[in-house]
C-alpha positions, 0 to 999 in steps of 0.5 A: 402543246402548242408553243406560244408565239412570243413575237405576237406580243409586239402587236399587243398594247399590253406589251409593245409600249413597255418594250419601247419604254424599256428599250429606249431607257437602256439605249440612253444608259448605254449611249452615254456610258459608252460615249464616256468610255470612248472619251476616257480611252480614245481621247482623255488617255491621249491628252492626259497621258493615261497608261493602260492600267489607269484606263482600265481602272477608270472604265471599271470604276464607271461600271461600278458607279452605274450599278451602285444606285441599284443597291440604294434605290431598288427598294424604293422602286419596289415600294412605288410599284406595289403601292401606286399604278406601275404605269404612273411610276414609269412615266415619272421615271421617264420625266427624271430621265429628261433631266439626266440628259441635260446633266449628261450633255454638260458633262460631255461638253466640259469633259469633267470626269466627276460630272460624268460619273455623277451622270452615270450614277443618275442613270443608274438611279433611273434604271433602279427605280424603273426595274421593279415596275418593269418586271412586276408588271409582266405577270399582270399583263401576260398569261403564265405561258407568255412569261418566258417569251415576254422576258426573252423579248425584254432581255433581247430588247435590252441587249440590242439597246446596249448594242445600238447605244454602244455603236452610236455612242462610239461612232458619234464621239468619233466625229467632229462636233460629236458631243453636240449630236450626242446631247441631242440624241440623249434628249430625243431618246428621253422624250420618246421614252416618256411618250411611249410610257404613256401608252402602257396599259393600267396596272393597278397597285397590289398593295395600296395600303403599304406604308411608303418610306423615304429612307432608302437604307431602312427600306433596303434592309426591309426588302432584303430581309423579306427576300432572303427569307424566301424558300429555296424555290425563289432564292436559288433563281434569284442568286442564279440571275445575280451570278449571270450579271456578275459574269456578264457585267465583267465582260461588258465592262472589259471588252474596251480594255481587251480590245485596245490593250490585248488586241491593239484594236480600235473602237470599231473592233470594240463595236464588233465584239459588243455586236456579237455579245448582244446578238448572242444573248438575244438569240440565246434568250429567244431560244428558251421559248422554243426549247421550253415550249412556254413552260416555266422551268430551269432545266436548261440553266446548267447547260447554259452555264457550262457552255459559258465557262467552256467558251470563256476558257477558250477565249483565254487560250485563243488570246495567247496566239492572236496577231497584234499590230506594232506598238503605238498603232491600232488595228482596224476591223478589216485588218482584224478579220483578215487573221484567221485566229481572230475568228475563233475569238469572235465565235467565243464572244458570241457563244459566251453570250448565247449560253448566258442568254439561255440560262438567265431568261428562265430564272427571271420568269421563275421569280415572277411566277412564284412571287405573291402579287402584293409583294412581287415588285418588292421581290423584284427590287430585292432581286435587283439589289442582289444583282447590283451587289454581284455586279459591284462585286464583279467590278471590285474583283476585276479592279483587284485582279487588274491591280495585281497585274492580271491581264484582261484574258486572265480576268476572263480565265478566273471568272470562267473557273469560278463559274464551273462549281456554280454550274455543277451546283445548279445541275445538282439542285435541278436534277436531284433536288427537283426544285426548279422544274 
């Protein structure tokens, strides 16, 4: 069977405007989020005398606050996407994003932490409402054998947007008058994202008679009841995808702490790790289309999970012997790459991400493919809520382990150990239950 060319989707209107809209939204989220983290770790920490534990808890809190709106507002996003044309929902979300850019600018200019956290919450809300439309529109516009490739490209775009947002957010905050340039970038990103959303093809509502509820709590309960009542064929992939976000969000949130506290590295080394992580997930996700030949199956998911654990264990042991600079100084990237043992760390980071990308993309496609048209957006909303619960759980577990005196490498170790029985269950379920292909 001929493998569908996933990159040909970039030449088609049914995919490209959605990709650009999603890419810029994720870029905006991470532009602000990483600017805020740099503000905490490399500016406020010095000015206000925060110790390492305080910095780690503040950045962990930032990760949790960004994810929290997915629990409250994903169900509302699912309702909107099932009841109204999805492209219209996305356009209104992009208008809301422009207002968030204004609030974020004020937050960074004032260096007022509560307003910075409120901006993160608003960005999380924007993404929570957008996500059900983004995922449920794919089966309306793509053929079944294009879903793996389409999801892989969206996944790639998301993590490359995270990468660029991180690099640019970090670099801009490091220059004089960087906050003003950051404000301009956030506005430009939001405006272009809105313009791109206007070119997304029509996606008619699949449940036009759905009664819309403005109560996020009752709708969340309703969506969760529906989601949790689905068969194992759908629930296991949903839980598997959420587990990926539990581990992946921990790494993304803790790389800054790991770089400064454990390696004595500056923000350029942090950027290097995030490049390796983002590119690794992108390549791992894109490999699915070739490996699976467009078939929607989870056959390689257990291998991806085992690989993730093996390299997570190795990053712990590798961190025990790395060179660290004298206390009170930070190591630059050129000094970092001079030490051979640090190349092992770089390989670990890349391979953790590669295997993560390998196992998450097929799960998203399975959920989309096996969900009825008229409830698909709400099912994707339910999946997003579960993702958010796992990510908040990740932030809470990380904060608990840090507060109990665990180092960041020990955090990596605990998550790697916890992943092993989950990987073994996935192997059993796929190979003996024969439920996921």
